Every structure is written in C-alpha cells, then in structure tokens.
C-alpha positions as CSV (number, residue, x, y, z in Angstrom):
1,M,111.3,212.6,110.2
2,R,112.1,209.2,111.8
3,P,115.6,209.2,113.1
4,D,115.5,205.7,114.6
5,P,115.4,203.1,111.9
6,H,113.6,200.7,114.2
7,S,110.7,203.0,115.3
8,Y,107.7,204.8,113.8
9,A,108.3,207.7,116.2
10,D,108.5,211.0,114.3
11,V,110.5,213.9,115.8
12,D,107.9,216.4,114.5
13,Q,105.2,214.7,116.6
14,P,104.7,215.0,120.4
15,R,107.1,213.2,122.7
16,T,105.9,211.1,125.6
17,R,107.1,212.4,129.0
18,S,105.6,209.7,131.2
19,I,103.2,206.7,131.1
20,D,100.8,205.0,133.4
21,L,100.1,201.3,133.1
22,A,97.2,199.2,134.5
23,L,97.4,195.5,133.4
24,R,95.8,192.2,134.4
25,V,98.1,189.2,134.1
26,N,96.1,186.2,132.7
27,F,98.2,183.1,132.9
28,S,95.5,180.8,131.4
29,R,95.3,183.0,128.2
30,R,98.9,184.1,128.3
31,T,97.9,187.7,127.8
32,L,98.0,191.1,129.5
33,E,94.8,193.1,129.4
34,G,94.4,196.7,130.3
35,E,95.5,200.2,129.4
36,I,98.4,202.6,129.0
37,A,98.1,206.4,129.4
38,L,100.7,208.5,127.5
39,H,101.5,212.0,128.9
40,F,103.2,214.4,126.5
41,H,105.9,217.0,127.3
42,E,103.8,219.7,125.7
43,P,100.2,219.9,124.4
44,A,100.0,218.9,120.8
45,V,97.7,218.5,117.8
46,G,97.8,216.3,114.7
47,N,99.2,212.8,114.2
48,L,100.9,210.6,116.8
49,D,102.6,207.5,115.5
50,L,103.2,204.7,118.0
51,D,105.0,201.3,117.7
52,T,103.0,198.1,118.2
53,R,103.5,194.5,117.6
54,D,100.7,191.9,117.7
55,L,98.5,194.1,119.9
56,R,94.8,194.1,119.9
57,I,93.7,197.8,120.2
58,D,90.3,198.1,121.9
59,S,89.9,201.9,122.1
60,V,91.9,205.2,122.0
61,T,90.7,208.2,123.9
62,S,92.0,211.5,125.3
63,L,93.1,211.4,128.9
64,D,89.7,212.6,130.0
65,G,87.9,209.9,128.0
66,A,86.9,211.6,124.7
67,P,87.1,209.1,121.8
68,L,90.0,209.7,119.3
69,R,90.4,208.5,115.7
70,Y,93.1,205.9,115.1
71,E,94.4,203.6,112.5
72,L,96.4,200.4,112.9
73,A,98.5,199.8,109.8
74,P,99.4,196.4,108.4
75,A,102.4,194.8,110.2
76,Q,105.9,195.2,108.8
77,P,108.4,192.3,109.3
78,I,110.8,194.1,111.7
79,L,108.9,197.2,112.9
80,G,105.5,195.7,113.6
81,S,102.4,197.8,113.1
82,R,102.2,201.6,113.2
83,L,99.3,202.9,115.4
84,R,98.5,206.4,114.2
85,V,96.3,208.5,116.5
86,T,94.7,211.8,115.5
87,L,95.0,214.3,118.3
88,P,92.7,217.2,118.8
89,S,94.0,220.7,119.6
90,R,96.1,221.0,122.8
91,A,96.0,217.3,123.6
92,D,98.1,216.5,126.6
93,G,98.1,212.8,126.1
94,A,96.2,209.7,125.1
95,R,94.8,206.6,126.7
96,I,94.7,203.3,125.0
97,R,92.9,200.1,126.0
98,Y,94.5,197.0,124.5
99,G,95.5,193.4,124.9
100,T,98.7,191.5,124.1
101,S,99.1,188.4,122.0
102,P,99.9,185.0,123.6
103,A,103.0,185.1,121.3
104,A,104.1,188.6,122.4
105,S,107.8,188.8,121.7
106,A,108.6,190.7,124.9
107,L,106.9,188.1,127.2
108,Q,107.7,184.6,128.2
109,W,105.1,182.5,130.0
110,L,106.4,179.5,131.9
111,E,104.4,176.5,133.1
112,P,105.0,175.3,136.7
113,A,107.0,172.4,135.5
114,Q,109.5,174.8,133.8
115,T,110.3,176.6,137.0
116,A,112.4,175.7,140.1
117,G,109.5,176.4,142.5
118,G,106.7,174.7,140.7
119,Q,104.6,177.9,140.2
120,S,103.7,179.7,137.0
121,F,106.2,182.4,136.0
122,L,106.1,185.4,133.6
123,F,108.9,187.8,132.6
124,S,109.4,190.5,130.1
125,Q,112.4,191.2,127.9
126,C,112.0,194.4,125.9
127,Q,115.5,195.0,124.5
128,P,116.1,195.9,121.8
129,I,112.6,196.6,120.2
130,H,110.2,194.3,122.0
131,A,108.5,196.8,124.3
132,R,106.0,197.5,121.4
133,S,104.6,193.9,121.9
134,L,104.0,194.8,125.6
135,A,102.3,198.2,125.1
136,P,101.7,200.8,122.3
137,L,104.3,203.5,122.7
138,Q,107.2,205.3,121.1
139,D,109.6,202.3,121.3
140,T,112.9,204.1,120.7
141,P,115.6,204.9,123.2
142,R,115.7,208.5,121.9
143,I,112.5,209.1,124.0
144,R,113.0,208.5,127.7
145,I,109.9,208.2,129.9
146,T,109.1,208.1,133.6
147,I,106.3,205.8,135.0
148,G,103.8,207.7,137.1
149,S,102.0,204.5,138.1
150,A,102.2,200.8,137.0
151,R,99.6,198.5,138.5
152,F,99.7,194.7,137.9
153,T,96.7,192.6,138.9
154,V,98.1,189.1,139.5
155,P,97.2,185.8,141.3
156,S,97.5,186.5,145.0
157,Q,99.9,183.6,145.6
158,L,102.4,185.2,143.2
159,R,104.3,188.5,143.4
160,T,105.2,191.1,140.8
161,L,108.6,192.6,140.7
162,M,109.3,195.6,138.5
163,A,112.4,197.6,137.6
164,A,110.9,200.5,139.5
165,A,110.1,201.6,143.0
166,S,107.6,199.4,144.8
167,K,104.6,201.3,146.2
168,G,103.1,198.2,147.9
169,R,100.4,195.7,147.3
170,E,96.6,196.2,147.4
171,P,94.1,193.4,147.8
172,S,91.8,193.0,144.8
173,S,89.7,189.9,145.5
174,D,90.1,186.6,147.3
175,T,92.3,185.3,144.5
176,E,94.0,188.4,143.1
177,A,96.1,191.3,144.3
178,V,97.4,194.5,142.7
179,D,101.2,195.3,142.9
180,V,101.9,199.0,142.4
181,F,105.1,200.7,141.2
182,E,106.5,204.0,140.0
183,M,109.7,205.1,138.2
184,P,110.7,208.7,138.8
185,Q,113.9,208.5,136.7
186,P,113.4,208.7,132.9
187,I,114.3,205.4,131.1
188,P,114.3,204.3,127.5
189,P,111.4,201.9,126.8
190,Y,113.6,198.9,126.4
191,L,114.2,199.1,130.1
192,L,110.5,198.5,130.9
193,A,110.8,195.2,132.9
194,F,108.8,193.1,135.2
195,A,108.4,189.5,136.4
196,V,105.6,187.6,138.1
197,G,106.3,184.5,140.1
198,D,106.8,182.9,143.5
199,V,110.0,184.7,144.5
200,T,111.6,185.6,147.8
201,P,114.3,188.0,148.7
202,R,117.7,187.7,150.5
203,E,119.1,191.0,151.7
204,L,122.7,191.6,150.7
205,S,123.1,195.1,152.1
206,P,120.8,198.0,153.0
207,R,120.4,198.9,149.3
208,C,121.0,195.5,147.7
209,A,118.9,192.3,147.6
210,V,118.7,189.2,145.5
211,W,115.3,187.7,144.6
212,A,114.8,184.2,143.4
213,E,112.5,181.3,143.4
214,R,112.6,179.7,146.8
215,P,114.7,176.6,146.1
216,L,117.4,178.8,144.6
217,A,117.4,181.8,146.9
218,D,120.2,180.8,149.2
219,A,122.5,179.8,146.4
220,A,121.8,183.1,144.7
221,A,122.6,185.0,147.9
222,Y,125.9,183.3,148.1
223,E,126.8,183.9,144.5
224,F,126.0,187.6,144.5
225,A,127.2,188.5,148.0
226,E,129.7,191.0,146.6
227,A,127.1,193.2,144.9
228,E,127.5,196.0,147.5
229,S,131.3,196.0,147.1
230,M,130.9,196.3,143.3
231,L,128.4,199.1,143.7
232,R,130.8,201.1,146.0
233,A,133.6,200.5,143.5
234,G,131.4,201.8,140.7
235,E,130.6,204.9,142.7
236,E,134.2,205.6,143.4
237,L,135.0,205.3,139.7
238,F,132.0,206.9,138.0
239,G,130.1,209.0,140.6
240,P,126.9,208.6,142.6
241,Y,124.6,205.7,141.9
242,E,121.4,207.4,140.8
243,W,118.8,204.6,141.0
244,D,118.3,204.3,144.8
245,R,118.4,200.5,145.0
246,Y,120.3,197.7,143.3
247,D,118.4,194.4,143.4
248,V,119.0,191.3,141.4
249,L,116.3,188.8,140.2
250,L,117.6,185.3,139.4
251,M,115.6,184.3,136.2
252,P,114.4,180.9,135.0
253,P,116.8,179.0,132.7
254,S,115.0,180.2,129.6
255,F,116.2,183.8,130.1
256,P,118.0,184.5,126.8
257,Y,120.8,186.8,128.1
258,G,123.5,186.6,130.8
259,G,121.9,189.6,132.4
260,M,119.7,192.6,131.6
261,E,120.5,195.9,133.2
262,N,116.9,196.9,134.1
263,P,117.4,199.8,136.6
264,R,116.9,198.9,140.2
265,L,116.3,195.2,139.3
266,T,118.9,193.5,137.2
267,F,117.6,190.2,135.6
268,V,120.3,187.6,135.6
269,T,120.6,184.1,134.1
270,P,120.8,181.1,136.5
271,S,123.8,179.9,134.5
272,V,126.0,182.2,136.7
273,L,125.3,179.9,139.7
274,A,128.6,178.2,139.4
275,G,128.9,177.8,143.2
276,D,132.3,179.5,143.3
277,R,131.5,183.1,142.3
278,S,133.6,182.7,139.2
279,L,130.9,184.2,136.9
280,V,130.1,187.3,139.0
281,S,131.6,189.5,136.3
282,V,128.0,189.4,134.9
283,I,126.9,191.3,138.0
284,A,129.8,193.8,137.5
285,H,128.7,194.3,133.9
286,E,125.0,194.8,134.7
287,L,125.8,197.1,137.6
288,A,128.1,199.2,135.4
289,H,125.2,199.8,133.1
290,A,123.7,202.0,135.9
291,W,126.1,204.6,134.6
292,T,126.9,203.5,131.0
293,G,123.6,202.6,129.3
294,N,121.0,203.5,131.8
295,L,122.3,206.9,132.8
296,V,123.7,207.7,129.3
297,T,122.0,205.7,126.6
298,N,122.5,205.1,122.9
299,A,119.9,206.9,120.8
300,S,119.3,203.9,118.5
301,A,120.6,200.4,117.8
302,N,123.0,202.1,115.3
303,D,125.0,203.4,118.3
304,F,124.7,200.3,120.5
305,W,128.4,200.3,121.3
306,L,127.9,203.5,123.4
307,N,126.0,201.2,125.8
308,E,127.9,198.0,125.7
309,G,131.5,199.1,124.9
310,F,131.4,201.6,127.7
311,T,129.9,199.0,130.0
312,V,132.5,196.4,129.3
313,Y,135.2,199.0,130.0
314,A,133.5,200.0,133.2
315,E,133.0,196.4,134.2
316,R,136.7,195.7,133.9
317,R,137.6,198.8,135.8
318,I,135.4,197.6,138.7
319,L,137.0,194.1,138.5
320,E,140.4,195.7,138.6
321,A,139.5,197.9,141.6
322,L,138.3,194.9,143.5
323,Y,140.5,192.0,142.5
324,G,143.5,193.5,140.8
325,R,144.9,194.1,137.3
326,D,145.6,190.4,136.6
327,V,142.0,189.5,137.0
328,A,140.8,192.3,134.7
329,E,143.4,191.3,132.0
330,L,142.1,187.7,132.2
331,H,138.6,188.9,131.4
332,A,140.0,191.1,128.6
333,A,141.7,188.1,127.1
334,S,138.6,186.1,127.2
335,G,136.6,188.9,125.7
336,R,139.1,189.2,122.8
337,H,138.5,185.5,122.1
338,D,134.8,186.2,121.9
339,L,135.3,189.2,119.6
340,Q,137.4,187.1,117.2
341,T,134.5,184.6,117.1
342,A,132.1,187.3,116.2
343,L,134.4,188.8,113.5
344,D,134.6,185.3,111.9
345,R,130.8,184.9,112.1
346,F,130.3,188.2,110.2
347,A,133.1,187.6,107.6
348,A,130.5,187.8,104.8
349,R,128.8,190.9,106.4
350,P,131.7,193.1,107.5
351,E,129.5,196.1,107.8
352,L,128.1,194.6,111.0
353,T,131.6,194.6,112.6
354,R,131.7,198.5,112.6
355,L,130.9,200.2,115.9
356,R,128.7,202.9,114.1
357,T,126.3,200.8,112.1
358,D,123.5,201.4,109.7
359,L,120.8,198.9,110.6
360,E,118.0,200.3,108.4
361,G,116.1,197.1,107.3
362,V,118.1,194.9,109.7
363,D,116.6,193.3,112.8
364,P,118.8,194.4,115.7
365,D,118.4,190.9,117.2
366,E,120.0,189.5,114.0
367,A,122.9,192.0,114.2
368,Y,123.5,191.2,117.9
369,S,127.1,190.1,118.7
370,S,130.1,190.8,121.0
371,V,131.4,193.4,118.5
372,P,129.8,196.5,120.2
373,Y,130.9,195.0,123.5
374,E,134.5,194.0,122.9
375,K,135.5,196.3,120.0
376,G,133.9,199.2,121.9
377,Y,135.9,198.2,125.0
378,L,139.1,198.2,122.9
379,L,138.4,201.6,121.5
380,L,137.9,203.1,125.0
381,R,141.0,201.3,126.3
382,K,143.0,202.8,123.4
383,L,141.7,206.3,124.2
384,E,142.7,205.7,127.9
385,E,146.2,204.5,126.9
386,V,146.8,207.5,124.7
387,A,145.3,210.1,127.0
388,G,146.7,208.6,130.2
389,R,144.4,207.2,132.9
390,P,144.1,210.4,135.1
391,A,143.0,212.5,132.1
392,W,140.7,209.8,130.8
393,D,139.0,209.4,134.2
394,R,138.3,213.1,134.4
395,F,136.8,212.8,130.9
396,L,134.6,209.9,131.9
397,R,133.2,211.8,134.9
398,A,132.5,214.9,132.7
399,Y,130.9,212.7,130.0
400,L,128.5,211.0,132.5
401,G,127.6,214.4,134.0
402,K,127.1,216.1,130.6
403,F,124.7,213.4,129.2
404,R,123.1,212.3,132.4
405,F,119.6,210.9,131.7
406,Q,120.0,211.5,127.9
407,S,120.2,209.4,124.8
408,I,123.0,210.2,122.4
409,T,124.7,209.3,119.2
410,T,128.3,208.5,118.3
411,D,128.7,212.0,116.9
412,D,127.6,213.5,120.3
413,F,130.3,211.4,122.0
414,L,133.0,212.4,119.5
415,Q,132.1,216.1,119.6
416,F,132.3,216.1,123.4
417,L,135.5,214.2,123.4
418,E,137.0,216.8,121.1
419,T,136.0,219.6,123.4
420,Q,137.4,217.9,126.5
421,L,140.5,216.3,125.1
422,P,141.3,218.0,121.8
423,G,143.1,215.8,119.2
424,L,142.8,212.6,121.3
425,A,140.4,210.8,118.9
426,A,142.7,211.5,116.0
427,R,145.8,210.3,117.9
428,A,144.1,207.1,119.0
429,G,142.7,206.4,115.5
430,A,139.1,206.4,116.9
431,L,137.4,206.4,113.5
432,E,139.3,203.3,112.5
433,F,137.4,201.5,115.3
434,I,134.1,203.4,114.7
435,D,133.6,203.3,111.0
436,R,135.8,200.6,109.6
437,P,135.0,196.8,109.7
438,G,137.2,194.4,111.6
439,L,139.8,195.4,114.2
440,P,142.7,197.9,113.7
441,G,146.1,196.3,113.9
442,D,147.1,198.5,116.8
443,A,144.2,197.6,119.0
444,P,145.2,197.1,122.6
445,Q,146.2,193.6,123.8
446,A,145.5,192.1,127.2
447,R,148.8,191.7,129.0
448,S,150.0,190.4,132.4
449,A,152.7,188.0,133.6
450,R,150.0,185.6,134.8
451,L,148.2,185.6,131.5
452,E,151.4,184.9,129.6
453,A,152.3,182.1,132.0
454,L,148.9,180.4,131.5
455,R,149.0,180.8,127.7
456,S,152.5,179.3,127.5
457,G,151.8,176.4,129.7
458,G,154.2,177.7,132.4
459,A,151.5,177.8,135.0
460,E,148.5,175.7,136.2
461,P,145.1,177.4,136.3
462,R,144.2,178.3,139.9
463,N,140.5,179.2,139.4
464,P,137.7,178.8,136.8
465,T,138.6,182.1,135.0
466,E,142.2,181.0,134.5
467,L,141.0,177.6,133.3
468,L,138.7,179.3,130.8
469,V,141.6,181.2,129.3
470,V,143.5,177.9,129.0
471,L,140.6,176.3,127.2
472,Q,140.3,179.2,124.8
473,T,143.9,178.7,123.7
474,T,143.6,174.9,123.5
475,A,143.5,173.2,120.0
476,P,140.7,170.7,119.4
477,D,142.9,167.6,119.8
478,V,141.2,164.5,121.1
479,T,144.1,163.3,123.2
480,K,144.7,166.7,124.8
481,L,141.0,167.2,125.5
482,R,140.6,163.8,127.2
483,E,143.6,164.6,129.3
484,L,142.1,168.0,130.3
485,D,138.7,166.3,131.1
486,S,140.4,163.7,133.3
487,R,142.4,166.4,135.1
488,W,139.6,169.1,135.5
489,D,136.4,167.0,135.2
490,L,135.2,169.5,132.5
491,S,132.3,167.4,131.3
492,R,130.6,167.5,134.7
493,R,131.5,171.1,135.8
494,K,128.6,173.1,137.2
495,S,130.0,176.1,135.4
496,L,128.2,176.4,132.1
497,E,130.9,178.8,130.9
498,L,133.5,176.1,131.2
499,R,131.2,173.3,130.0
500,H,130.1,175.1,126.8
501,T,133.7,176.0,125.9
502,F,134.8,172.4,126.4
503,V,131.8,171.1,124.4
504,L,132.7,173.3,121.5
505,L,136.3,171.9,121.5
506,Q,134.9,168.3,121.6
507,L,132.6,169.0,118.6
508,R,135.5,170.6,116.7
509,A,137.7,167.6,117.4
510,G,134.9,165.2,116.2
511,M,134.5,163.5,119.6
512,P,131.2,161.6,119.8
513,E,130.8,162.5,123.5
514,G,130.6,166.2,122.4
515,V,127.1,165.6,121.0
516,D,125.9,164.3,124.4
517,G,127.7,167.2,126.2
518,A,126.0,169.6,123.8
519,R,122.6,168.1,124.5
520,R,123.0,168.6,128.2
521,V,124.0,172.2,127.9
522,L,121.3,173.0,125.3
523,L,118.5,171.5,127.4
524,E,119.8,173.2,130.6
525,T,119.9,176.8,129.5
526,G,118.2,179.3,127.0
527,R,121.1,181.7,127.2
528,M,122.0,182.8,123.6
529,R,125.7,183.1,124.5
530,Y,125.8,179.3,124.7
531,L,123.0,178.4,122.2
532,R,124.3,180.1,119.1
533,P,127.9,178.7,119.0
534,I,126.9,175.2,120.1
535,Y,124.0,174.9,117.6
536,T,126.2,176.4,114.9
537,E,129.0,173.9,115.5
538,L,126.6,170.9,116.0
539,A,124.7,171.7,112.8
540,R,127.9,171.8,110.8
541,R,128.8,168.3,111.9
542,D,125.6,166.5,112.8
543,P,122.6,168.5,111.5
544,A,120.1,165.7,112.4
545,A,121.3,165.8,116.0
546,A,121.1,169.6,116.1
547,R,117.5,169.4,114.9
548,R,116.5,166.6,117.4
549,I,118.0,168.5,120.3
550,Y,116.3,171.7,119.3
551,D,112.9,170.0,118.9
552,D,113.3,168.7,122.5
553,A,114.5,172.0,123.9
554,R,112.5,174.6,121.9
555,A,109.6,174.9,124.3
556,G,111.9,176.1,127.0
557,Y,113.5,178.8,125.0
558,H,112.5,182.5,124.8
559,H,111.1,183.9,121.5
560,I,114.4,185.8,120.9
561,A,116.4,182.6,121.4
562,R,114.1,180.5,119.2
563,T,114.5,183.0,116.4
564,V,118.3,183.0,116.6
565,V,118.5,179.2,116.8
566,E,116.1,178.7,113.9
567,A,118.2,181.1,111.8
568,V,121.4,179.2,112.6
569,L,119.8,175.8,111.6
570,K,118.4,177.3,108.4
571,E,121.8,178.9,107.5
572,Q,123.8,175.7,108.1
573,S,121.2,173.7,106.2
574,A,121.6,176.1,103.2
575,E,125.4,175.8,103.3
576,R,125.4,172.0,103.1
C-alpha cells in the first residue's frame, strides 16, 4: 500500500532508518556524482521501491558490495521514476551509485555573476517532493531518517554548509576538500539541505550564527541579531530546543521561499534585509518550525497544515511574547489579507482551500498557497479561544511531547485533541475549517486598538509593519497612491514587502509606473511570494510586458519558481 500520494514508498516494504551520502560537486557539469547507502530498520527481503527524478543509476549493490537486481521505470509527470530494487534474504540495506541531472529540480547552480561574492554557488531545496532528484530514496515525510555520514567533495576555495552537525573538513587534493556532516536526529527527506559557496559566519550567540556571502555578512548579522531572543521565547512556550544549534544561511536572491526551516540551518531569502529588522517575522516562523514541522511533521502533503498552520500560530505567539499583543495582531491582520488573496485565487478549485486535502494526481507545488498557513492558524486560534489559553498551552506541550520526532495525519491530531480536551473540536467547529472549503463565518478576527486606528485612518503608521497594514487596506486609486508614494517614498523602499504591495496597487490602478516598479522587483528577487501575484496582475493588464520581464529574469529563478511563473503566464494567456 502507498499511503502518500506523492511517493512510491510502500508500507509493506522495508523502511529506511538512516542514510550515508558521499557526493562530488561538479560545477562545470552542474551535477552531483557519488553514492547513497540506505540502512533499514529491520532486515528484509523482496521489493524495495524508491523515488527518483532525472537520476542516472550506475549500480545497486548490497551494503557489502554484492550486485542487486533493479529496474528504473519510465518517469511519471509528478512522481518521477520508480526505482525497484530486489533484495535478497535478510538484506539490511542497499548501496546505490548514481549521478544527478543538470536540471535536477532540487538543485540550483549559480554562476559567479549571479552571486554577491563573485563565486559559484549551489543550494538544494527539497520541499515538497524534490529530494528524489538529489538522491534515490523513500521521498515521503512518513519515513524519517538520520544521516550517519554525509561527505561533500567541493572546490577547496568554497565551503559546504549542511542542515546537520559539522564534523570538520578533510583535504582531498590541491584543489578539492571534503566537508563531513552527520544528523543524529531523524528528519523527513524534504529537510535534506546543503549549500556550497564562499560564505562566512557572524556569531549571534553561543548557539546561533548567521552565514552569508562576505559582502552581505554584516548586514545579515544586524538583521537577525534577535535570533537568540526568539529561540528562548520559543523554548519558554513550547519546550526544549532539540536541534543543538540554530544557524541561519542568507541565500542568493533566486531562493524561491521566504525561508526554509532546515533543522540547525535555516535558509532565508535576502529579501528580508530591509535594514530595519521589520521582516524578522520570517526568522520567528522558521525557528518555530523547530517544534511544529521539524519535531512533529505532517505525514504527507495532504496534511500540510499540520506543519504550517501550527508554525504560523507558534510564530505569532513568539512575536507576542517579545513585542506585545499589538504587534502579533498586526501580523495576523496581514496574514488574513494574504489568505483572502489565496481564497480568491482558488475560487474555481475550492477543494484546495480545505485544510485536509486530497492531492492524488496534483503536484504539491501547484497547490501551494497561504491557505494551510493562515486558515490553519485561524483554526488553532479558534481552539485556543474556546479552550482558554492556559488549557490550550498545556495541550500544545502534551501534543509536542506525544508526537516528538514523528510524522502524523490530521486524524492523529484530532484523536489526541479529543483525549486531552474532550469536546473542544466540536465546540470550536474544527471540522468546518478542516474539511470544508473557504473560511467559516465565525473564524477569529485580528483585533487591537492600534490596528483599528490604522485601518480607520485615525493614526499614522510608525513602522514598516504598520505601513504594510495601511497599504493592504488602501484602494487602487491613482491620486491616493501618488500621495502615499510622496509621503512614504514607497517606490524606492528597500523593503520588498512594501514595494511589492505598492506595485500591485499601482498595477491595479492602471498606473504606467507600476510596470517599471514590477520589473525592478521581479529582476531583484526569485521569491514566489512576490513573483506569483505580480506576474498574475501584470499578465492581466500587459501580457507582453510580463513575458518580456520573465524572459529577462528567468535565468535567475529557481526551477520551482520558473514552473509557477510559466503556469501563471499560460493561465492568463488562456483567459484572454
């Protein structure tokens, strides 16, 4: 049986307990070459089905080198190719020699001109189902794995960082070195993450550091200086931090997400370098994943809200603890705006606005939106409001303890909730959020005196977060937008969050300068949060401009972002 619709992994076959990796990074060919060793929980016999995408399989053997029979099936559009290995009696694992494709969907190779430091750069992005293009494995979050050893042979002037514990560097030759890592805590495969580049650290505390290309290191250290305070707030709320270190790697602009919660080493977009720490909620979010997502993980993409809804809730609790209720409510109001945008986007596909989804035959990248984040947050906030915060906080601690280092389903959550707080799910209408499209009419609303004053025009924004809330409630009126630009210099703000929001308003108002503003944003970042809405709006109004800008920007986008943008342009072209 295959319980994950996005994996060939079969529950009746052996489960991987740990892996070893040994890979050579070849920048000229844009490939990884080497091997993976899979170690099983128990000795097994019979078939083993692994996930692969665009991999060249050179050989498959037992762990002690005896050849094994294998078959690589034709590729399927979403899942990739099934690699079926025939195991002999009492097999304790398998070793596979392989190579990746230059077009591997998990990897982005950057030329020196595309980086801040003028050196080649490589990074991986395996969520949701791209680990299979990096290595043949059971690419489902249901099967968590440790890493006994990961060895990367790289040019000696560059350095490998991995979301794992560093075990040092070994010289290999005059021009190459081997960076060695291990990961003792079990993780889902989508959290396999590494980067290779000319990066340098800045210590933030004894257990926190930021890594960045050299020209950006000081700016990153300033922006993320509060990481240790956020970590302590998380521990006070949710219990011990179980991942030893919390480091942050500032990524190149092509990184497609705001952040990626890789344990021990969060990847974060440079678009958060606003110079005023106004976008550090991204760090609060990725740090919160240490408990909600990394410690307790959704079993498949069908239950993605268990990761992201819980993490948005945890993020806002951290912000409240550090900066007060007003700040947390401002972020909740901004999130509600993003949720409404997603609900509108899926008006023709309401099934994708449920929290518990059925994504059989659907690419999880296609279904990605703020729904599991913000609708999931609203469900958990509703449960808190009905239960009362003290009882809810006791439940959260029990939940994180019960499912520690496990991958679960929505049913697992609901059953545990019923045992701990009987009747709460029914009183809060939890299934209205979980199994029905759209948003229940009694969903919680963000409320604070400061928020109401900003929305009514009775107060001037005092910081970028407040200014963002004002922009999100502003109508696309040319006169009003020019007045706001004159007052707040929105067209030239360093903050991409403010600039992209303002550009959307300009495009909706039909302002010619909106196209120029859009071009600047779209060439500056590969973050999908900004790409999808701007390309959508631009393609509706000026499809030729949207195509020209994409042609100029495409080379700097990650595979995931290119796929999303091309789908947007195709969809808008079909609607015209």
